[in-house]
Structures are given as structure tokens and as C-alpha cells.
N, C-alpha and C positions, 0 to 999 in steps of 0.2 A: 266852199260848199258846192256840191254837185247839184246842177239844176235838174228840173223835171223835164220830161219829154212826152208829148202826146204820141202814143204808139200807133194810133189810127184816128181819123177824124171822129169816129164813133166809139173809140176805144178808151182805155185807161191812161192815166198819167203815171209813168214810172220814172225812177231816177235814171239819169243818162248813163250811169255805170251801175251794174248790178252785182250784189254779193252772191257768189256761188257757193252753195253749201255741200257740194258733191263729195268733198273730202272730210266733212265734219267728223265722221267716225274715226278717221286716221289721226286727227289732231290730238286726241287723248286729253281733251280739256274737260274740266268739271262743269256742271251746270252753271255754277257761279261765274266761271271764266268765260263760258260761252255767252252768258248774259252780258257780261262786260264788253265782249267783242261786238255783239249785236248793237248794244247801246252806243258804243264808240263809232260804229259804222253809221248809225242813224245821225249822230252828231255831225258827221262829215257830209251828210246829205245823201248817202247811199241807203235808201229806204226800201228798195226792192230786193227780195231774196229769192234765189232760184233753187228749186228742188226737183227731185224725181222720186217716184216711189222706190226705184231700185237702188238709189244711192246708198253707199255704205252697206251693201248687202241687206237692203230694206231697213236700215237702222237710222239713217240721218234725219228723216222726218220726225221720228220719235224723239231724238236728241234735241231737235229744235223745239218740239212741242213741250218738252220738259221746261225749257226756258219760259215759254209763254204761259205755262201753268204756274210757274213761280212768279212771273212778272206780267200778268195779263194786260197791264196798261200799255205794253209795247204794241199790242195788236192794232191799236188805233194810229200808230205811227209808221206802219209798214204796209207793203204790198207783197203778196206771196204768189209766186208762180210755181207750179209743179207739173210733172209729166207722167203719163201712163202709156201702156201699150206694149211694153217689153216684159216677157216672163223669163226670169232667171231660175235655174235650178238652185235651190237653197234650202238649208235647214229651217229657215224662217218662212218658207213657202213649200211645205212638204207635198202639197197637191200638184206642184208643177213637175210634170214628167219630162219635159224637154225644153231646152232654151229656144224660145220662139217668140213671135209677135202675136198679140191678141187684141184686136180692135172691135170685138163683138160688143153689142149693146150691154150685155150682162157684165162683161169685164170692165168696161169703162165706168159704169155706174158703181160697181163694187170698189174699183180703185179710187174713184173720187171720194166716196164715202169713207173709205179706209184712211185716205190722206187727211181728210177733215179731222178724224179721230186722232191720228198720229200727231198732227200738227197742233191739235187743241184749238181749232178755229171754227167759226161758224160758216165761212164762205171762202172759197179759193178765188183770188183775184183773176187768175188766168190759168187755164188748164190746157196743156199741149199734148198732142199725140207725139210720142217720143221719136218714133221712126216710121217711115212708110211701110205699111203692111201689104204685101202682095195679095193677100186674101181679104183686104179691106172691102167691106160693103159700105159704100159712102152713105147710103140711106140709113143703115144701122147707126153709124157714127153720128150722123146728123140728128137722129132721134134721141140718142143718148145726150148729146149736147143740148138739144132743145129742152129735154126734161130736166136736166140739171140746172139750166138757166131759169126755167119756169119755177122750179122749187127753191130758187135762191141759193143754191149750194155752190154754184160757179157763176162769176160775173161776166167773164170774157173767155174766149177760146182762141187757140192758135195751133201751130204745128211746129215740129222740129225736124230738121234733116229731110225736108221735103223739096223735091224739084218743082219748078213752076207748074208742070202739067198735073202733078200730084196734088199740089195746093189748089189748083183750079177745080179739080174733080170734087174735092170735099166742099169747096166754097159754093159750087153750083147747087148743092143740096141744102144750103143754109139760108135762113131769112135774115141773118145778122152776120157781120163781117168777122173773118179771122183777123186777129189784130197783130200777129207777128209770125215770123218764121225764124226759129233759132237754128243757126247753121254754124258749122265750123269754118272760121275764117281768121287768118293771121297772115303775117308776111310770108310765112313758109307754106301756107295753105290758101291759095287764092282761087280755088275752083269756083266758089260762089260768085266771083266777079266775072266769070266767063260762061257759066252754065245757065244763066238767065235768072238766078235766084235774087240777086241784088237789083237787077233791072226790074224785075217784077215788083219788088218792094217799092222802088221809086214810082212805078206806074200806078200802084194802088195806094200810095202814101202810107205804107206800112213800115214801121221801123223794125229792122231785123235785129235779133240778138246774136252776139258772137260768142260761141263757146271756144275754149282753148285759144284765147287771143294771143298768148305767148307761146303757142305751139308746144304745150306741155313741157316747157323748159328748154326745148331744143335751141331757142334763140340764144341761150347762154352756154349750154353744155353739148350741143350737137356736134358730132365729129364728121358728118357727111359733108360733101362738097358744097351743097346748097347752104347748109347752116354756116359753114366757114365763111362763104362769100358774104352772107348777110351780117354775120358778126363783125366782120371787118368794116363794112359800110356803116353799120349802126354805131360802132365805136367812133368812127370818123365824124359822123353827123351829130352824135350826142355831145361831143366836145364842142362842135360849132354852136349848138343850141343851148349848151350849158345845162343839160338834163341827163338823166340816167338812160340806159339802153331800154329798160322796160317802159319808161315814160314815153320815149320816142316811138316804141312799137305800138303803144296805145294811141298815140297822136296820129300815127299813120292810118289806123283804122278810123279814127274820128274824122279825118279829113275827107273820107268817102261821102259822096252826096246822098247815099241811101239812108244816112242817119244811123249808122251802126251803133248799137248799145253793147259795149263789151261786158263780159261776165268775169269778174275776178275770181281767184280760187285759192286765196291765202287765208290761213288762220292767224296771221300776225297783222295786227292793226297798222304797224309801221309800213308794211308793204301796201296795204290798202290805201293808206294816206298818201304814200308815194305815187301810187297809180293815178290819183285824181289830179296831180300836177300836170298830167298830159293835156288837160284842157287849156293850159296856158301857152302851149306850143303853137305857134303860127307857122306851120310847115309850108314851104314853097312848093309849087308844082314840080319844079326841077328836081328838088330833093325827093319828093314822093316817087317820081319816076326812076330816080337813081336807085332807090331802095327796091322798087319792083324789078328793075333790071338785075340787081344783085340776086334776088330770089329766083328769077327765071334763067339766069346765066347768060342773058343777052339783052340788048336793048329792044324796044318794041319794033315791029317791022316798019 
């Protein structure tokens, strides 16, 4: 069973591994099959589900919502995260004239309310700004967050893909804490370990979420030199620990002191169940740095 983690001292408790729904529209599953997948995930202790309004060309939230319409009892067993702030050009959003960001008060309110309808829920557990908007007016975002919180439509807030100074700007306008920063981090993408993002999470006692923790499959199929080096090292160490490569990759992230919360991305419960075995791996510091060296192509200075 996956344990719960407090995302912030004043924040929610989420499962330490999160079910990512970003590819739900690609899985081609029926509502009944999606319900079974969600129920099996909850049985494993993965009770937190990650969405964004744009996922599946604006279709994934509605697919998930069909499950909750069919099985409303599941709502009490889960936590839902979703994101807003990106405008894609799409037949599902004919009013969008150009692919851009929009963190205006009006768009955040509209997006949150639309996500509530699509997901068939009364409140979003955590709403994130999907990416930093260079035209973001922090006061407008804060006003939208405050109104949504006061109205009971969103319980907590955070950001995604924000650097520390961008996080700090928005936090400076809020009377309540941002409870997470969802960033890309994996063995093949370690920027967040060096740009201050994970340092800030430790400083503020905020648990970061990790999207693409398996580097979108490059850990298994990548043919570039970095991927090849890491594949060799992971194969060697997975044999040592008696686990699979993906379990070791998750364990590498879980070893980080910032309390990284990985987001899985599979529609197959077998892979989800396999991923949680990473919690049983007690990785040594030597092996952690060996994997880092394989990723960087050299040992640390």
C-alpha cells in the first residue's frame, strides 16, 4: 500500500505516488474499464489523481468525470489535482485563437468551474497554474485563488513548472500557502535539482510532484548517449537490488530529501502495481551518485 504524504504543513494529504491521467484519452478504455483501473489504483493506495484541462485535447477530465458520474462513491476515496493556464488551439475550444498562456482572473475562474463540471465533482483538492505566464499579474491570480477558495470550489493551490522566483512572486500575494510545485524530474532530466526548485521545496517544506519520472520512456528506448549510459547503469543496479529498471528509477527519485511525489502515466494496472514496489528499495548513496554520474556523463566535481 502506498502511504500518504503531507504536501505542506497547512496543505492536503496526498498519496506518495500519484495516478497521472494525461493519456487517458489515448488508452481507448471504456467507462467501465476506466472505473476498474481507478478502483484498482485506490486499492493499491494511489488515491490522488493528476489532471489538467488541456489533457487529451481537453477530453481527459470528462472521461474521468464519466467514471465519477457512474460511481459517485469513489469521490470520497480520492484527491483530485488539476491544472489551468494553457490555451491550446482546438476544435474543443474554438474561441482560442493562438496557443498561449492565460492566467487572467476570468480564465482561471472559468477553467476551474469548467473542470468541476467535467470531472463531476464539487471541489478541486488542488489547482495548479500549469506553466509560468510571462504576462502573469500576480494580484489577479491571487484574487482568483482567493475567490475560488472562499467559494469552496478549490481547497488548495500550487504551481507547475515554476522556478523559485516565479513561485515566490505568486506566494507573496497570497494569505495561504502554495502547497506544491509540479516539475519535470527524472534520471534523465535533473534540472530541478540544480535550478533551486527542489531546494526551495525543502526550505518551505513543500512536497514537489514529478511529472515524466521515467523520461517519457527514454529510460527504456532512448538511443542518445545519455540514455544509453543510464540504461547500462540501471540494468546493472536493478540486478543488484532484484528489481526492475522502472522500479529503480522511481526509487532514485524517492531517495531525494525534498520528498518527491512521482506521477505515474500508465493505463495498465500491472505497471502501476509494479511502480509502487520502488518504496521497498533501500538505495545506497553510492549507487544514487553512480546513477547521477551516468546521467551527467561524469562524476560530480
